[in-house]
N, C-alpha and C positions, 0 to 999 in steps of 0.2 A: 513532273509528268511521269507516269508509270506505263510500262508496256505489259498488257495482260495477254498472255498467250493462250489461245483456245485450241486444244488438240481435237481433231475430228477423225482420228484413226480407227475408232471403234465402230463407226458407222451408225446406221439407222436403228433406233431403239424406241419406237413410238409408244410402247406400253408404259414407259417409266415416267416418273414425276420430273418435270423439267429442271427444278432446282436441286434434285437429288440424284441426277444421272451420274453414272461413272464417268470419270475423265475420258474424253474422246468420243462420247456418245452424241448422237444427233436426234433432234426432234423430227427433222425432215431430211431426206436424201433422195430426191426425185430426179429421174432421168440421168443418173450418174452410175458408173460402173466401179465397184470396189476392188480395184487392182491392189496388189501387194504394195506398190510404190505410191499409192494415193488414189483419190477419186478422179476418174476420167470421164469425159462426156460420152453419153450414149449416142452412137450413130443412128440416124433415122432410116426410113425405108427407101429403097430404090427398086423400081420395077425390073424384074429379071426375065420372066417368061414373056413370050411374044403374044400369047393369047390367054384367055380366061377359062377357068373351069366352070361348068354348070352346077347348079345346086349350091349348097353351103359346104365348103371344104371343112372336114372334121379331123383329118389326121394325115400326116405325111412322114415318110421315112426313106432314107437313101440306102441302096444296096449296090454291091460291086459284083460284076460278072467275072468269069475266069480269065478274061483278057485284061482286067484292071479297069474297064470302063465303069463309070458310076451313073446310076439312074435313080431319080427320086420318084416314088410312087405316092399318089394322092388319092384319098377316098373322100368323096363328098356324099351328101344325102341322096344323090341320084346316080352318080357315075364313079368309075375308077379311071385314073389317068396315070400316064408316065411322062416325065420330063425328058425330052430327047436331048442329045448333045448339041442340037442347034437351038436350044432354049424354047422349043415349042412344046405345048401340052397335047398329048395324043390320047383320045378316048379309047381305052382298051377294055371297056366293059364287056361283059358277056353279051353276045349278039342278041338283039331283040329283047333286051332286058333294061328295065329301069329299077334300080335298087330302092329299098325302102328303109334306109338307115336314117330315120328322122330324129330319133332321140337316143341312138347308140352310135358310138364312134367305130371306125374301122380299126383293125389291128393287122399288121403284116408280119410275116416270118419268111425266112429263106431256107429252102432245102435244096442242096446242090445248086442247080441253075433254075429252080422253080421258085416262084413267089406265091405264098399262100396268103389269102386275105379272108378275114371273117368279121362280121358286124352284128351277129346275133339275130338280125331280122331276116337275113337271107342264108341260103346254104353256103357253106365254106367254098371259096373260089380258089382256083389255081391258074397261074400264068406259067405255061410250060416252056420257060425260057425268058430271060429278062427282056428280050426284044420281040417276043411273040406278039401276034396281032391282037388277041383277045383272051380274056379270062374264060374259063369254063368251070362247071361244077367239079369239085374235087371228088375223085372216085372213092368207092368204099362206103358211100352214104354216111359220112360222119354227121353227127347232130349239129344243129345250129349252136353257136358258141360265141361268148363275148371276147375271150382271150385265147391266144395261141403262142406256143413256145416249141421250138425244136431242140431236143436235148438227147445226146448220147444215142442217136439213131432212131428216136421215137418222136413223132409229132403229137403234141399234147394240146387238147382243148379243155377250156375251163368255163364254168358257169353255163350249163347246158340247157337246151330246149329240145327234147327228144320227142318229136311228133306231137308237140303240145304239152308234154309233161316237163315242167320246168324244175330244175334242181340247181340252185345257185351255189351249192357246195360240191358239185360233182366234177370229176376229172375223167377224161377218157384219153387213151393214147394208142397210137398205131402199132402195127407190127414193126419189128426191128428193120430199119432201112426199107420200109414199104409204107409210105404215107397214104396209100389208098387201100389199106386193109385194116378194118376195125373189128374183126371177128375175134372174140376172146379165145386165146390159145396159149397153152404153156410153151409150145414150140416156138411161136413167133413173139411171145411175151406181150402181145396186145391185151389190154385189160382196161378196167375202169375202177374208180374208187370214189366213195362219198366221204368227204372229210367231216364226219359227224361231230367230232369233238371240237372243231374249230368254232370260234366265236363270230358268227355273222357270215353273210354271203361273201363270195370271192370278189375282190375288187381289182385284181391284177396279178400278173405272174411274170417273172423275169429270170433269166439265167444269172446266177450270182456265184462266182467262183466255181466250185465243182458241183454245185447243187442247183435246183430250181427253187426259188423262193415264191411261195404263193401267199398273197396278202388277202386278209379278210378285214371286216370292219373293226374287229377288236382283237385280232391275233394274227400271227404269221406262222405258216407251215413251211417246213423245208423237206424237199424230196431229194434224197441222195441215190445216185445210180448204183445198183447192185449187180446188174447183168442177170443171167439165167439163174433160177427160173422165174423170179418175181419182178425183175426190171428195176423197181424203185423201192426204197425204204422210206417210209413216211414218218416224219416227226411232227405231229400236230402240236400246236401251241408251243413251238420253239420260243415264241414271244407271246406273252399274255397281256391283255389290257392295253394294247397299242396295235393299231392297224394302219390302213391307208385309205384315203379317198381316191376313187378311180381317177386315172390320168395324171397322178402326181408322182409316180415312181420313176426315178432316173438313176442309172447306174454309172458311176464315174470311178475308175481305178479300183474296181472290185468291191465298191461300197454302194449300197442303195440309199438314196435320199428320198424322203417322202413325207407327207403329213396326213394326219387324220383330223378329227374335229376338236382335238385338245392341244396338239403340239406338232412340232416338226422334228424329224428323227434322222439318224443315220444308222445303218445296220450292215454287218459284215458276215451274216449267216450264223453268228453266235451271239454277239453282243449288240444291244440297241442303246443308243445314246440320244437323249433329247438335246436339240440344238436351237430351239426356238426362243430362248430367253430374250425378252425385249421386243419381240415382234409377234409372238404366237397369238395373243389376244386380238390384236389388230387384224391379223390375217384371217383367223377362223370366223371373226365377226363380219368380215367384209365379203366373203365368198357368197355368191348367189347360188343357193342350194338347188334351185330349179334347173341349173344348167351345168351340173358337174360333168356331164358327158362332153362338154366343150373344153375341158382342161387339157393341156398339152405341155410338153417339156422340150428343152434343147440344152446344149452345153457348149462352153468354150474351153476346150481341153488345154489350150496353150496357156490360158490365164487362170485355170482352175475354177471357172464360174459355172454355176447351175442356174437354169432359168425355168420358172414355172409360170405358165399363162393360165389366166382364169377370168371369168366374168364376175365383176364386182356387183354389189347391190345397185350401183348407178347404171348398170347395163340392163335396160328393160326388155331387150329382145334376145339376150343370151350371148351377144357378140362379145368375145373376150376383149377387155379393155385395160387389164393390168398384168404386168409381168414382175414377179418377185425374183430378185437376184441374190445369190449367195456365193461368197468366196469360200470354197471348200478347204482352202489352206489357212486363211486368217480368221474365218468365222464371221466376216463382216457382211451386213445386209444392206440392200438398197431396193428401190422399186422403180418401175418405168410405167408411164401412162401412154398407151398406144392401142388404138383400135385395130383389130386384125382377126383372123379366123383361127389359125393354129400355128404353133412353132415347130420347127424341125431343123436339122442340119443338112447342108448340101456342100458339094465341092464346086466352088465358083471357078470358071475358066480364068486364065491369066489375062491381065490387062496391060496395055502398053499405050504409048502416046497417041496411037491411031484410034483406039477404041474406048479409052477411058472417059472421053467427053460425054458418052452416053449416060454414064453414071454421075459424072461431075461436070456439068456444063460450066460452072464457075470454079476455077481452080482455087479460089480463096476459101471454098467450102470443104476442101479435102481434109478429112480428119486424121490422115495417116501420113507419115513421112514418106517421101518419094524414094528414099534409099533403104527401105525395109523389104522383106520378102512377102509382105502383104499382097504385092502386085502380081506375084506368081500364082499358079494354081494352088488354091488353099481352101480349107474348110471354113465355112462361115455359118452364122445363125441366120435362118430364113423364116419367112412366114407366108401364109396365104393372106393376101390383102383383102380388104372388104370389097374390092372390085373383081375378085376371083382370080387375080394374077399372082404368081409367085413374086415376092419381094425379098431382097436380101438386106440385112440390117448393117449396111456399110456406108450409108449416105450422109448428107449434111447433118451435123449433130443437133439433138433436141435441146430445147431450153431447159437447163438444169436448175435445181433449187436446193439450197442447203439452209437449214436452220439449226443453229448450235444449241447445246444445252444452256441453261440459264446460269450465269456466273453471279454468285453472291459476293459482293464486294468485301474487302477486308474490314474487320471490326463493324460490319453492317453499315458502313459509311456510304454516303452519296458521292458518286463520281460523275464527272462531266467528260464525255468522250470528245476527242479532237479529230481523229482519223482512224481508218481501218486499213490494214495491209494484209490482204489474202496472199498466202505463200503459194502462188500459182505460176506454173511453168508456161511460158509463151502464150499469154492470153491475147485474144482480140479485144482491145480495151473497151470498145463500144459495146461489147456483148456482156461485160461484167459490171454489175451494180450491186449495191448493198443498202440496207437500212438497219437501224438499231431498234430492237424490241426492248421496252423498258417498263418498269413499274416500281413502286416504292414499298408496297406491302404485299405479302403473300396472298392476301385476300383481294387485291386489286386485279382487274382484267389487264392483259398485256396491251399496250399501245405501241404504235410504230412511228418512227421518224419518217420524214420524206426520204426517198431513195436518192442516191447519187452514183455516178459512174466512175469507173477506174481511170485515173490519169496516167500519163506516160511514165511517171516515176513509180507507178505501182501502188499508189495510195487512193483511198476513197475518203474524201473530207465529209465528216458528219459530226455535228455538235448536238449532243443529247445527254441530259442528266437522268440519273436513276440509281436506285439501290440494288436492283436485280436487273441485269442486262443480258441480252442475247443478240446474236447477229444473224440476219437473214441475207443470204448471198444468192444472187441470180447469175447463172453462168451461161456461156455460149461456147465458142471454139477455144480450146486450150489443151495443154498436154499433161495436166494433172495438178491437183491441189491436195496439200497434206495438213495445213494448219492455217489459222487466222490470228493476226495480232490486232489488238485494240489499244490505241494510245489514249490515255485518260488521265484527268487530274482529280485528286481528292478534294471535295468541296467542304464536307462536314462529316462528323461522326454520326450524327442522328438526323 
């Protein structure tokens, strides 16, 4: 009997041929998080807010006031909300107003203690204080705009609709330290610019290092602050022939991660590197192009994870149902199946023995050790659930699925498997099962054995013969998996 070790450390690479995958690659890695120490289960949703938002939530972002208190701001198709410290959602929309952001997302930015909101369909809004009662129209009559960034004293709007005149390549910025003045002036340095040399409409803008990175469909522009008299120095086409799909730009550690309709990239204001090998074709073919405005992002800084939420082709009404996950340190991918509205980060209040039962009625479902700082006030990934309430992704784990690359047996021989041993830390045995995928020729379809569950000794008994073998593992609650062993006996050479 031989032990065949299957490495799974390279993660999900669905674009590759199963029997020619690099060592460590996976055909499937669903509802698992690619930590550096191995794949860990994805926690599910737990209700966090006490009430629901009206309309369809499209975007959320958390900001901190001068006292250190943090508030999440949510924009839906009809309303603007704030998550209070008592976990209630307060309607802080402009009085006597129903917004019309039906096919464009909201974007938020902070200026001192003001929160600016823009959705392209309505006039830019301002909340004059993080705890102010209601938004009002931003002064200075700035045009309707899709995106907003505050940089070096200037509030910048991108992709403009100026009284019905639409210019998807135009930028306008305010006077220095006066976000309610948009009169062009050498003195105040308020001005505008059309990025005519760029390739395609503007699809997003972020602060990146000491510059503002403006993403187009097929290029990236960088704007460096110069001060008087011109404010910004524009470098159009810093990147050519690569851009961003709206809602996919996420900044982690001074690097922007994003994707377009060809690949996934990282960009540091100078260099762009494709990082989508093994997943890019699956991703770009799966996104529902009718609902790009529903895309959103979040991050897990502690573990170096980036998350992209989007509506797949399986989503007929545009509700996001897929989350792509990437480890920015190891370059490993996985994905999550979860219906929701939009992703964002929030600071969850501390939990103790008196209040933790609201999130975990059954202590056996707790996916985190009780002696970690997870239970203190900490940042978590959150989403707007399909019921309109804020959920945090810290609940009972989702059912995970791993399917390994196909192993071609030595000398093209036929082998008979005896048992499987997943190298898994502290599993709930009833939640772990496996089956063998097998075939004899490369022209054959893959067939699967009957599944069996993990026993108390850490083995799964399965007898199945084949010349090309793969393992499909279903997981539940555990603390990590790094590899899988298959014990098998050689039957014949041919």
